[in-house]
N, CA and C atoms as a LAMMPS dump frame, in Angstrom:
ITEM: TIMESTEP
0
ITEM: NUMBER OF ATOMS
348
ITEM: BOX BOUNDS ff ff ff
-5.0000000000000000e+02 5.0000000000000000e+02
-5.0000000000000000e+02 5.0000000000000000e+02
-5.0000000000000000e+02 5.0000000000000000e+02
ITEM: ATOMS id mol type element x y z
1 1 1 N 34.252 17.04 -179.188
2 1 2 C 34.701 17.926 -180.247
3 1 3 C 33.494 18.383 -181.074
4 2 1 N 33.516 19.634 -181.448
5 2 2 C 32.457 20.214 -182.275
6 2 3 C 33.019 20.45 -183.671
7 3 1 N 32.277 19.984 -184.682
8 3 2 C 32.667 20.202 -186.071
9 3 3 C 31.529 20.919 -186.77
10 4 1 N 31.863 21.983 -187.471
11 4 2 C 30.862 22.765 -188.199
12 4 3 C 31.011 22.488 -189.687
13 5 1 N 29.857 22.361 -190.376
14 5 2 C 29.843 22.011 -191.79
15 5 3 C 29.053 23.055 -192.585
16 6 1 N 29.504 23.322 -193.801
17 6 2 C 28.813 24.211 -194.755
18 6 3 C 28.57 25.608 -194.196
19 7 1 N 29.631 26.365 -194.063
20 7 2 C 29.524 27.732 -193.544
21 7 3 C 28.771 28.633 -194.513
22 8 1 N 27.836 29.364 -193.978
23 8 2 C 27.136 30.424 -194.705
24 8 3 C 27.449 31.73 -193.975
25 9 1 N 26.906 32.815 -194.448
26 9 2 C 27.213 34.114 -193.86
27 9 3 C 26.838 34.191 -192.385
28 10 1 N 25.678 33.655 -192.011
29 10 2 C 25.193 33.827 -190.632
30 10 3 C 25.039 32.526 -189.852
31 11 1 N 25.41 31.386 -190.449
32 11 2 C 25.209 30.101 -189.774
33 11 3 C 26.003 29.014 -190.469
34 12 1 N 25.954 27.824 -189.911
35 12 2 C 26.468 26.628 -190.551
36 12 3 C 25.283 25.75 -190.927
37 13 1 N 25.396 25.046 -192.017
38 13 2 C 24.329 24.145 -192.448
39 13 3 C 24.119 22.999 -191.486
40 14 1 N 25.185 22.626 -190.781
41 14 2 C 25.091 21.561 -189.785
42 14 3 C 26.232 21.712 -188.785
43 15 1 N 25.95 21.309 -187.565
44 15 2 C 26.964 21.271 -186.512
45 15 3 C 26.921 19.863 -185.927
46 16 1 N 28.104 19.287 -185.742
47 16 2 C 28.226 17.919 -185.253
48 16 3 C 28.882 17.909 -183.881
49 17 1 N 28.304 17.111 -182.962
50 17 2 C 28.877 16.972 -181.624
51 17 3 C 28.535 15.586 -181.082
52 18 1 N 29.539 14.857 -180.65
53 18 2 C 29.353 13.525 -180.046
54 18 3 C 28.478 12.6 -180.886
55 19 1 N 28.702 12.572 -182.197
56 19 2 C 27.967 11.671 -183.07
57 19 3 C 26.553 12.09 -183.39
58 20 1 N 26.204 13.341 -183.093
59 20 2 C 24.875 13.865 -183.398
60 20 3 C 25.024 15.055 -184.34
61 21 1 N 24.19 15.085 -185.372
62 21 2 C 24.175 16.172 -186.349
63 21 3 C 22.971 17.073 -186.093
64 22 1 N 23.231 18.358 -185.972
65 22 2 C 22.193 19.369 -185.775
66 22 3 C 22.138 20.189 -187.055
67 23 1 N 21.112 19.98 -187.867
68 23 2 C 21.012 20.701 -189.125
69 23 3 C 20.269 22.015 -188.936
70 24 1 N 20.729 23.017 -189.657
71 24 2 C 20.033 24.306 -189.687
72 24 3 C 18.702 24.118 -190.416
73 25 1 N 17.89 25.14 -190.418
74 25 2 C 16.645 25.09 -191.171
75 25 3 C 16.936 25.011 -192.659
76 26 1 N 16.261 24.102 -193.334
77 26 2 C 16.416 23.947 -194.779
78 26 3 C 15.069 24.156 -195.441
79 27 1 N 15.111 24.744 -196.632
80 27 2 C 13.893 25.057 -197.368
81 27 3 C 14.146 24.83 -198.854
82 28 1 N 13.079 24.793 -199.602
83 28 2 C 13.17 24.604 -201.049
84 28 3 C 13.805 25.824 -201.71
85 29 1 N 14.502 25.582 -202.789
86 29 2 C 15.049 26.682 -203.602
87 29 3 C 14.007 27.153 -204.607
88 30 1 N 13.206 26.222 -205.131
89 30 2 C 12.157 26.549 -206.09
90 30 3 C 10.889 26.872 -205.315
91 31 1 N 10.579 28.146 -205.236
92 31 2 C 9.411 28.587 -204.462
93 31 3 C 8.149 28.67 -205.303
94 32 1 N 8.196 28.17 -206.518
95 32 2 C 7.015 28.188 -207.377
96 32 3 C 6.111 26.985 -207.153
97 33 1 N 6.631 25.947 -206.493
98 33 2 C 5.835 24.756 -206.233
99 33 3 C 4.925 24.942 -205.036
100 34 1 N 3.974 24.028 -204.911
101 34 2 C 3.071 24.036 -203.773
102 34 3 C 3.713 23.393 -202.556
103 35 1 N 2.914 23.159 -201.532
104 35 2 C 3.425 22.606 -200.28
105 35 3 C 4.084 21.247 -200.489
106 36 1 N 3.439 20.351 -201.239
107 36 2 C 4.022 19.025 -201.446
108 36 3 C 5.35 19.119 -202.182
109 37 1 N 5.406 19.932 -203.205
110 37 2 C 6.638 20.062 -203.989
111 37 3 C 7.761 20.66 -203.155
112 38 1 N 7.449 21.7 -202.383
113 38 2 C 8.481 22.311 -201.545
114 38 3 C 8.926 21.35 -200.437
115 39 1 N 7.995 20.572 -199.908
116 39 2 C 8.363 19.591 -198.885
117 39 3 C 9.285 18.537 -199.482
118 40 1 N 8.936 18.022 -200.658
119 40 2 C 9.778 17.012 -201.315
120 40 3 C 11.187 17.54 -201.568
121 41 1 N 11.289 18.764 -202.085
122 41 2 C 12.609 19.33 -202.365
123 41 3 C 13.407 19.533 -201.074
124 42 1 N 12.751 20.015 -200.045
125 42 2 C 13.433 20.241 -198.765
126 42 3 C 13.926 18.922 -198.183
127 43 1 N 13.099 17.904 -198.225
128 43 2 C 13.502 16.582 -197.715
129 43 3 C 14.674 16.03 -198.518
130 44 1 N 14.668 16.224 -199.825
131 44 2 C 15.779 15.759 -200.662
132 44 3 C 17.077 16.48 -200.288
133 45 1 N 16.991 17.77 -199.998
134 45 2 C 18.175 18.525 -199.56
135 45 3 C 18.707 17.981 -198.236
136 46 1 N 17.806 17.73 -197.314
137 46 2 C 18.208 17.188 -196.008
138 46 3 C 18.848 15.82 -196.191
139 47 1 N 18.239 14.987 -197.014
140 47 2 C 18.772 13.647 -197.251
141 47 3 C 20.184 13.714 -197.844
142 48 1 N 20.401 14.614 -198.796
143 48 2 C 21.728 14.761 -199.416
144 48 3 C 22.764 15.225 -198.396
145 49 1 N 22.402 16.174 -197.542
146 49 2 C 23.344 16.67 -196.53
147 49 3 C 23.653 15.581 -195.504
148 50 1 N 22.64 14.851 -195.073
149 50 2 C 22.883 13.758 -194.134
150 50 3 C 23.853 12.738 -194.731
151 51 1 N 23.641 12.4 -195.994
152 51 2 C 24.53 11.441 -196.661
153 51 3 C 25.959 11.98 -196.714
154 52 1 N 26.098 13.241 -197.083
155 52 2 C 27.412 13.883 -197.154
156 52 3 C 28.134 13.814 -195.804
157 53 1 N 27.381 13.894 -194.718
158 53 2 C 27.97 13.929 -193.382
159 53 3 C 28.024 12.558 -192.708
160 54 1 N 27.703 11.493 -193.451
161 54 2 C 27.838 10.149 -192.914
162 54 3 C 26.632 9.636 -192.156
163 55 1 N 25.463 10.158 -192.461
164 55 2 C 24.236 9.716 -191.808
165 55 3 C 23.192 9.458 -192.885
166 56 1 N 21.962 9.234 -192.482
167 56 2 C 20.869 9.098 -193.443
168 56 3 C 19.532 9.333 -192.728
169 57 1 N 18.474 9.358 -193.508
170 57 2 C 17.161 9.711 -192.96
171 57 3 C 16.626 8.681 -191.971
172 58 1 N 17.165 7.461 -191.966
173 58 2 C 16.717 6.464 -190.986
174 58 3 C 17.237 6.777 -189.59
175 59 1 N 18.164 7.724 -189.49
176 59 2 C 18.771 8.082 -188.207
177 59 3 C 18.254 9.406 -187.658
178 60 1 N 17.16 9.907 -188.236
179 60 2 C 16.571 11.143 -187.718
180 60 3 C 16.075 10.918 -186.298
181 61 1 N 16.399 11.847 -185.429
182 61 2 C 15.959 11.79 -184.036
183 61 3 C 14.79 12.732 -183.78
184 62 1 N 14.864 13.906 -184.386
185 62 2 C 13.891 14.953 -184.112
186 62 3 C 13.735 15.845 -185.337
187 63 1 N 12.534 16.392 -185.51
188 63 2 C 12.281 17.344 -186.597
189 63 3 C 11.361 18.447 -186.099
190 64 1 N 11.674 19.671 -186.5
191 64 2 C 10.783 20.818 -186.297
192 64 3 C 10.432 21.316 -187.692
193 65 1 N 9.145 21.364 -187.973
194 65 2 C 8.67 21.768 -189.289
195 65 3 C 7.884 23.063 -189.129
196 66 1 N 8.316 24.079 -189.845
197 66 2 C 7.657 25.38 -189.813
198 66 3 C 6.868 25.551 -191.103
199 67 1 N 5.576 25.827 -190.968
200 67 2 C 4.698 26.04 -192.115
201 67 3 C 4.187 27.469 -192.107
202 68 1 N 4.115 28.06 -193.285
203 68 2 C 3.552 29.403 -193.367
204 68 3 C 2.039 29.368 -193.161
205 69 1 N 1.421 28.225 -193.474
206 69 2 C -0.035 28.096 -193.392
207 69 3 C -0.386 26.7 -192.871
208 70 1 N -0.824 26.607 -191.634
209 70 2 C -1.11 25.32 -191.008
210 70 3 C -2.254 24.579 -191.694
211 71 1 N -3.1 25.276 -192.423
212 71 2 C -4.202 24.596 -193.121
213 71 3 C -3.684 23.69 -194.234
214 72 1 N -2.403 23.812 -194.565
215 72 2 C -1.797 22.972 -195.616
216 72 3 C -0.953 21.841 -195.027
217 73 1 N -1.131 21.577 -193.737
218 73 2 C -0.337 20.557 -193.05
219 73 3 C -0.506 19.176 -193.678
220 74 1 N -1.705 18.818 -194.085
221 74 2 C -1.919 17.478 -194.641
222 74 3 C -1.15 17.288 -195.949
223 75 1 N -1.018 18.341 -196.758
224 75 2 C -0.202 18.254 -197.981
225 75 3 C 1.25 17.959 -197.618
226 76 1 N 1.748 18.644 -196.595
227 76 2 C 3.109 18.404 -196.123
228 76 3 C 3.238 16.986 -195.607
229 77 1 N 2.255 16.52 -194.814
230 77 2 C 2.291 15.169 -194.258
231 77 3 C 2.356 14.105 -195.357
232 78 1 N 1.656 14.316 -196.443
233 78 2 C 1.687 13.355 -197.551
234 78 3 C 3.106 13.213 -198.1
235 79 1 N 3.762 14.322 -198.359
236 79 2 C 5.136 14.279 -198.872
237 79 3 C 6.094 13.72 -197.823
238 80 1 N 5.902 14.086 -196.568
239 80 2 C 6.743 13.61 -195.46
240 80 3 C 6.681 12.085 -195.369
241 81 1 N 5.467 11.528 -195.443
242 81 2 C 5.294 10.084 -195.321
243 81 3 C 5.744 9.335 -196.576
244 82 1 N 5.772 10.003 -197.714
245 82 2 C 6.366 9.41 -198.919
246 82 3 C 7.878 9.285 -198.738
247 83 1 N 8.473 10.233 -198.029
248 83 2 C 9.925 10.299 -197.854
249 83 3 C 10.422 9.332 -196.79
250 84 1 N 9.708 9.199 -195.7
251 84 2 C 10.171 8.394 -194.568
252 84 3 C 9.394 7.093 -194.437
253 85 1 N 10.097 6.062 -194.024
254 85 2 C 9.451 4.808 -193.677
255 85 3 C 8.802 4.984 -192.311
256 86 1 N 7.646 4.412 -192.135
257 86 2 C 6.916 4.556 -190.874
258 86 3 C 7.731 4.087 -189.669
259 87 1 N 8.623 3.129 -189.873
260 87 2 C 9.446 2.608 -188.773
261 87 3 C 10.545 3.581 -188.347
262 88 1 N 10.841 4.57 -189.183
263 88 2 C 11.957 5.484 -188.912
264 88 3 C 11.521 6.917 -188.61
265 89 1 N 10.275 7.107 -188.262
266 89 2 C 9.786 8.462 -187.997
267 89 3 C 10.482 9.05 -186.763
268 90 1 N 10.917 10.326 -186.852
269 90 2 C 11.509 10.985 -185.688
270 90 3 C 10.418 11.577 -184.8
271 91 1 N 10.8 12.043 -183.624
272 91 2 C 9.881 12.884 -182.867
273 91 3 C 9.709 14.151 -183.708
274 92 1 N 8.574 14.825 -183.573
275 92 2 C 8.338 15.943 -184.489
276 92 3 C 7.386 16.961 -183.89
277 93 1 N 7.633 18.215 -184.233
278 93 2 C 6.696 19.296 -183.941
279 93 3 C 6.46 20.05 -185.24
280 94 1 N 5.207 20.427 -185.468
281 94 2 C 4.874 21.229 -186.643
282 94 3 C 4.299 22.547 -186.143
283 95 1 N 4.916 23.63 -186.574
284 95 2 C 4.54 24.963 -186.117
285 95 3 C 3.953 25.726 -187.3
286 96 1 N 2.756 26.234 -187.156
287 96 2 C 2.093 26.946 -188.236
288 96 3 C 2.147 28.451 -188.054
289 97 1 N 1.827 29.155 -189.124
290 97 2 C 1.788 30.609 -189.097
291 97 3 C 3.153 31.251 -189.066
292 98 1 N 4.173 30.51 -189.494
293 98 2 C 5.546 31.027 -189.456
294 98 3 C 5.81 31.988 -190.61
295 99 1 N 6.505 33.075 -190.309
296 99 2 C 6.988 33.993 -191.345
297 99 3 C 8.337 33.455 -191.789
298 100 1 N 8.397 32.92 -192.999
299 100 2 C 9.6 32.275 -193.5
300 100 3 C 10.428 33.166 -194.414
301 101 1 N 10.194 34.47 -194.331
302 101 2 C 11.037 35.433 -195.025
303 101 3 C 10.632 35.757 -196.446
304 102 1 N 9.798 34.944 -197.056
305 102 2 C 9.309 35.164 -198.418
306 102 3 C 7.899 34.585 -198.455
307 103 1 N 6.922 35.333 -198.905
308 103 2 C 5.546 34.822 -198.892
309 103 3 C 5.358 33.561 -199.735
310 104 1 N 6.273 33.29 -200.661
311 104 2 C 6.18 32.086 -201.479
312 104 3 C 6.826 30.872 -200.803
313 105 1 N 7.613 31.1 -199.744
314 105 2 C 8.238 29.985 -199.008
315 105 3 C 7.191 29.414 -198.06
316 106 1 N 6.868 28.149 -198.25
317 106 2 C 5.777 27.516 -197.515
318 106 3 C 6.246 26.662 -196.35
319 107 1 N 7.515 26.226 -196.358
320 107 2 C 7.976 25.278 -195.349
321 107 3 C 9.476 25.433 -195.108
322 108 1 N 9.881 25.202 -193.859
323 108 2 C 11.276 25.114 -193.481
324 108 3 C 11.371 23.971 -192.462
325 109 1 N 12.412 23.147 -192.607
326 109 2 C 12.553 21.967 -191.748
327 109 3 C 13.917 21.984 -191.065
328 110 1 N 13.902 21.731 -189.763
329 110 2 C 15.115 21.616 -188.941
330 110 3 C 15.128 20.187 -188.393
331 111 1 N 16.262 19.476 -188.544
332 111 2 C 16.327 18.12 -188.013
333 111 3 C 17.591 17.905 -187.185
334 112 1 N 17.5 16.911 -186.328
335 112 2 C 18.637 16.396 -185.57
336 112 3 C 18.733 14.914 -185.92
337 113 1 N 19.959 14.437 -186.21
338 113 2 C 20.136 13.045 -186.613
339 113 3 C 21.379 12.453 -185.953
340 114 1 N 21.308 11.159 -185.692
341 114 2 C 22.489 10.432 -185.234
342 114 3 C 23.422 10.219 -186.414
343 115 1 N 24.682 10.216 -186.146
344 115 2 C 25.643 9.969 -187.218
345 115 3 C 26.007 8.487 -187.277
346 116 1 N 26.052 7.81 -186.153
347 116 2 C 26.428 6.395 -186.164
348 116 3 C 25.292 5.51 -185.725
């Protein structure tokens, strides 16, 4: 069975199938912060949605991180490692040079997580 959560105009915030949650890309709402601040806010949004759907950040399976500027990857990594315990790191890809729709948007994160 497929369950869709948080409908938006063009997508769902998450889709669930067989105990796996597929989250859409999430980004910071406050675009005035730097890379670390936007990463922290984005991770907090993901954490809240996972909790709402019966999961948590320790169950992350995979992450795709899109950065507008790859030279700022280490700033993102600092916030990422503050958020996650080293024992719970997901598989991950970081893609740089992404056009995120607004020049002030520095990061967008897509994750897949187990629900149980």
